ZAMARGU-4260 file (C-alpha; in steps of 0.2 Angstrom, whole numbers, plus 5000, padded with zeros to 4 digits):
<rodrens>
0) 5426/4262/4407 | 5438/4275/4412 | 5437/4295/4414 | 5451/4304/4414 | 5451/4323/4419
5) 5463/4336/4422 | 5470/4326/4435 | 5472/4309/4429 | 5463/4295/4431 | 5444/4301/4439
10) 5433/4283/4437 | 5437/4267/4433 | 5420/4258/4430 | 5412/4241/4428 | 5396/4239/4423
15) 5385/4224/4426 | 5370/4218/4415 | 5354/4208/4416 | 5348/4206/4398 | 5350/4226/4394
20) 5346/4232/4410 | 5360/4238/4421 | 5359/4231/4439 | 5375/4235/4446 | 5390/4246/4445
25) 5406/4248/4451 | 5420/4262/4452 | 5439/4252/4454 | 5445/4269/4457 | 5434/4276/4470
30) 5437/4274/4490 | 5427/4268/4505 | 5405/4265/4499 | 5411/4273/4481 | 5417/4260/4476
35) 5403/4249/4475 | 5393/4241/4469 | 5378/4252/4468 | 5363/4240/4462 | 5349/4248/4450
40) 5331/4241/4447 | 5316/4247/4437 | 5298/4243/4433 | 5290/4230/4420 | 5292/4244/4410
45) 5311/4245/4410 | 5310/4262/4419 | 5326/4264/4430 | 5315/4266/4447 | 5333/4264/4461
50) 5347/4271/4455 | 5358/4265/4470 | 5374/4278/4468 | 5366/4293/4470 | 5351/4282/4482
55) 5337/4289/4472 | 5318/4282/4470 | 5312/4289/4453 | 5292/4290/4450 | 5287/4286/4432
60) 5268/4291/4427 | 5259/4280/4412 | 5268/4286/4396 | 5285/4282/4405 | 5290/4298/4408
65) 5298/4305/4427 | 5286/4309/4437 | 5297/4313/4452 | 5308/4306/4464 | 5315/4303/4483
70) 5332/4313/4481 | 5350/4308/4489 | 5347/4322/4502 | 5329/4316/4508 | 5321/4326/4498
75) 5306/4325/4488 | 5305/4330/4468 | 5289/4333/4459 | 5287/4333/4440 | 5272/4339/4434
80) 5269/4337/4415 | 5257/4342/4402 | 5245/4330/4391 | 5260/4330/4380 | 5271/4327/4393
85) 5279/4343/4391 | 5287/4347/4409 | 5278/4363/4414 | 5284/4360/4434 | 5296/4356/4444
90) 5291/4356/4466 | 5306/4351/4479 | 5302/4350/4497 | 5317/4346/4506 | 5322/4351/4527
95) 5303/4360/4529 | 5307/4372/4511 | 5296/4371/4496 | 5305/4376/4479 | 5301/4375/4463
100) 5303/4380/4444 | 5288/4386/4433 | 5287/4381/4415 | 5280/4394/4401 | 5284/4393/4385
105) 5301/4402/4383 | 5299/4408/4401 | 5309/4398/4419 | 5300/4407/4434 | 5304/4400/4450
110) 5295/4396/4466 | 5293/4396/4485 | 5311/4403/4496 | 5300/4417/4502 | 5293/4424/4485
115) 5273/4425/4487 | 5272/4425/4468 | 5284/4417/4453 | 5299/4426/4449 | 5307/4427/4431
120) 5324/4416/4433 | 5326/4415/4412 | 5321/4417/4395 | 5326/4407/4380 | 5328/4416/4363
125) 5338/4407/4349 | 5357/4407/4354 | 5356/4408/4371 | 5345/4413/4389 | 5343/4429/4397
130) 5346/4429/4416 | 5342/4438/4430 | 5351/4439/4441 | 5348/4444/4464 | 5347/4460/4463
135) 5332/4457/4448 | 5343/4463/4432 | 5345/4455/4417 | 5358/4448/4408 | 5356/4441/4390
140) 5369/4426/4390 | 5376/4421/4368 | 5377/4401/4372 | 5392/4396/4360 | 5391/4379/4356
145) 5401/4367/4344 | 5395/4354/4330 | 5385/4341/4342 | 5376/4354/4352 | 5386/4357/4367
150) 5387/4372/4374 | 5404/4379/4378 | 5404/4394/4384 | 5394/4407/4388 | 5396/4428/4386
155) 5386/4440/4393 | 5381/4451/4377 | 5369/4463/4386 | 5370/4480/4374 | 5375/4491/4390
160) 5394/4480/4389 | 5405/4486/4381 | 5415/4469/4380 | 5408/4453/4379 | 5412/4447/4396
165) 5416/4427/4398 | 5403/4418/4411 | 5407/4401/4408 | 5416/4390/4400 | 5414/4369/4400
170) 5425/4353/4390 | 5417/4338/4389 | 5422/4319/4389 | 5411/4309/4375 | 5397/4304/4384
175) 5393/4319/4394 | 5402/4320/4410 | 5411/4336/4411 | 5431/4338/4412 | 5432/4348/4429
180) 5444/4361/4426 | 5450/4374/4438 | 5453/4389/4428 | 5436/4390/4418 | 5423/4402/4429
185) 5404/4391/4429 | 5387/4401/4432 | 5378/4394/4446 | 5360/4401/4438 | 5365/4391/4422
190) 5358/4372/4419 | 5358/4374/4400 | 5375/4364/4394 | 5377/4347/4387 | 5368/4344/4372
195) 5360/4361/4375 | 5348/4349/4387 | 5341/4355/4402 | 5349/4347/4418 | 5342/4343/4434
200) 5353/4346/4449 | 5344/4335/4461 | 5345/4317/4450 | 5360/4324/4438 | 5350/4320/4424
205) 5346/4329/4409 | 5328/4332/4400 | 5328/4327/4383 | 5310/4329/4381 | 5305/4308/4377
210) 5317/4301/4389 | 5331/4307/4405 | 5349/4305/4400 | 5363/4303/4415 | 5379/4305/4409
215) 5391/4301/4422 | 5383/4280/4420 | 5381/4285/4398 | 5367/4279/4398 | 5348/4284/4399
220) 5336/4280/4413 | 5320/4272/4402 | 5318/4262/4383 | 5320/4271/4368 | 5300/4275/4363
225) 5307/4272/4344 | 5318/4256/4350 | 5310/4244/4336 | 5318/4255/4322 | 5337/4252/4327
230) 5335/4234/4332 | 5353/4224/4338 | 5357/4243/4347 | 5353/4242/4366 | 5337/4252/4368
235) 5345/4261/4386 | 5361/4267/4374 | 5367/4286/4371 | 5369/4288/4354 | 5368/4272/4350
240) 5387/4268/4363 | 5395/4280/4349 | 5393/4301/4356 | 5405/4308/4342 | 5398/4301/4327
245) 5381/4304/4331 | 5368/4316/4344 | 5352/4313/4351 | 5339/4327/4346 | 5326/4320/4359
250) 5330/4304/4368 | 5324/4293/4351 | 5331/4286/4336 | 5348/4297/4336 | 5354/4307/4323
255) 5363/4296/4310 | 5349/4285/4309 | 5339/4298/4305 | 5348/4304/4289 | 5350/4287/4282
260) 5328/4286/4283 | 5331/4305/4274 | 5341/4297/4261 | 5330/4281/4257 | 5316/4291/4252
265) 5324/4303/4243 | 5334/4290/4233 | 5317/4283/4231 | 5309/4296/4228 | 5321/4303/4214
270) 5322/4287/4206 | 5301/4285/4205 | 5301/4305/4200 | 5314/4298/4185 | 5301/4285/4181
275) 5287/4297/4179 | 5297/4309/4168 | 5296/4321/4179 | 5315/4327/4178 | 5314/4344/4190
280) 5307/4335/4202 | 5318/4320/4202 | 5335/4334/4200 | 5327/4339/4216 | 5327/4325/4228
285) 5343/4318/4218 | 5351/4338/4229 | 5344/4331/4242 | 5348/4312/4244 | 5367/4322/4241
290) 5364/4333/4255 | 5355/4320/4268 | 5374/4309/4261 | 5383/4322/4268 | 5372/4324/4284
295) 5372/4304/4288 | 5394/4302/4286 | 5400/4319/4295 | 5399/4320/4314 | 5383/4333/4319
300) 5383/4340/4302 | 5367/4345/4297 | 5355/4363/4293 | 5342/4362/4304 | 5330/4371/4296
305) 5332/4360/4281 | 5332/4343/4292 | 5317/4351/4300 | 5305/4356/4286 | 5306/4338/4281
310) 5304/4330/4293 | 5287/4338/4293 | 5284/4333/4277 | 5288/4313/4282 | 5275/4316/4296
315) 5263/4328/4289 | 5252/4328/4273 | 5262/4339/4261 | 5249/4355/4259 | 5248/4356/4238
320) 5241/4375/4230 | 5242/4385/4216 | 5231/4400/4224 | 5243/4418/4225 | 5237/4421/4243
325) 5242/4402/4247 | 5259/4405/4241 | 5261/4418/4250 | 5261/4411/4268 | 5282/4410/4273
330) 5280/4392/4279 | 5261/4383/4276 | 5268/4372/4263 | 5286/4370/4269 | 5278/4360/4285
335) 5261/4354/4277 | 5248/4351/4288 | 5247/4339/4303 | 5242/4336/4323 | 5244/4353/4332
340) 5258/4343/4345 | 5266/4336/4328 | 5269/4352/4320 | 5270/4363/4336 | 5288/4349/4343
345) 5293/4348/4326 | 5295/4371/4325 | 5303/4369/4341 | 5317/4358/4337 | 5318/4369/4320
350) 5320/4385/4327 | 5318/4382/4348 | 5309/4392/4358 | 5302/4409/4355 | 5300/4407/4335
355) 5286/4419/4333 | 5277/4404/4321 | 5260/4397/4328 | 5253/4382/4326 | 5235/4387/4315
360) 5222/4374/4321 | 5209/4374/4303 | 5194/4376/4314 | 5195/4384/4330 | 5196/4371/4346
365) 5178/4380/4354 | 5168/4370/4339 | 5177/4352/4342 | 5166/4348/4356 | 5148/4356/4345
370) 5155/4345/4330 | 5155/4328/4342 | 5175/4331/4337 | 5194/4331/4348 | 5201/4345/4349
375) 5217/4334/4344 | 5209/4328/4328 | 5206/4346/4319 | 5222/4348/4305 | 5233/4361/4313
380) 5246/4370/4298 | 5261/4382/4304 | 5257/4401/4301 | 5268/4416/4306 | 5259/4427/4322
385) 5253/4439/4310 | 5245/4423/4297 | 5236/4417/4311 | 5230/4435/4320 | 5224/4437/4303
390) 5212/4420/4302 | 5207/4419/4320 | 5199/4437/4316 | 5192/4432/4304 | 5181/4414/4315
395) 5178/4429/4325 | 5170/4438/4314 | 5161/4423/4307 | 5153/4415/4324 | 5157/4427/4334
400) 5159/4422/4357 | 5144/4424/4367 | 5142/4442/4376 | 5138/4440/4393 | 5118/4437/4395
405) 5117/4434/4376 | 5114/4414/4369 | 5129/4407/4361 | 5125/4402/4346 | 5124/4382/4343
410) 5137/4375/4333 | 5134/4362/4318 | 5144/4355/4304 | 5137/4366/4293 | 5137/4384/4302
415) 5157/4379/4303 | 5156/4375/4285 | 5149/4388/4281 | 5161/4402/4290 | 5174/4392/4284
420) 5170/4394/4266 | 5170/4411/4273 | 5187/4412/4281 | 5197/4402/4265 | 5187/4412/4250
425) 5206/4412/4244 | 5212/4399/4252 | 5204/4385/4243 | 5220/4373/4249 | 5214/4374/4269
430) 5192/4373/4264 | 5197/4355/4254 | 5205/4350/4270 | 5191/4358/4279 | 5177/4349/4270
</rodrens>
């Protein structure tokens, strides 16, 4: 594979494989030790454990997610994750210095480097990030992207700026390596570029959520958790080896295959509804199938809200409701009912972080132990913050928290169902699910 930049040929790469695993890499254009060959090793699950190109030794947890690495500058990087795999902290130890980052929803904090408390680094919003500079001033930055989700330019649109100020410009080769251009300005604090994903400078990899991606090698560092759905393709291949016509959302099955699945589902639904004589439903399914066809054949074409809500329908049970109160809920009927973590991921994929939406447990989590069930098994729905607040207050009015010195209520199924009947008295759809 040859790569060309603004100065001409930059890499002339050749790969050696054992099965679908790359075991060595050489660069005929490089000189000295950079020419290679560089060797790569894997664990029994197919996770890359040694990257010879960067002299990285990568550690993995039991969920096949990267948990840290011994980096090429003799430092140690640790990645801490929640039980669902979400990254919430990273820590770098090098030369006796400890620095790191903490992730809390839309916020990213920096730690160490002489700071006794975490400092706000940036805050994500729907179309960019708010960055803090060294002086503690905040800059509202808009990310201008292309049809594949890549950040092509960053503009400072802080309210006191009369004219947007260009802070960064980016051009990319197909698999994600940046094209060096001395005329392009760059931000030292921005790590969100190719595919809109965060880059880890110590690893030179991008975090897609389900997997880490190395744009230089044009390969994932772990196998695809959903790889069995696309037989015939390498489980390490990025976008099915075609990043111009496909795009990755989270490191699992790429976009065009999702579209094809939606197309098959909607065509089948249209035929079924037609046979049953449900003309309106059949017509709606044919319209959806037409949209799926466009998404499948046009590179990067997608209506994120449309596809995101449809994805929720495929993974959760759709809530059917006739009550006026239920119809007034903005998103519950669209996203359906499902597991909390499942719906949270979909809301983030559709709206990004900081959307203002809440994934609401239909039974409060504090009752799970008393009912002898796990929190993850409690059915959930998507609500606005105001809707969520109303239901939460009703639950706490019905079964209040014990005050200091007060004996807590013994939770039983009968007590919870009686409370649910009151909380959802105007929402029989939710009460049926709880029962």
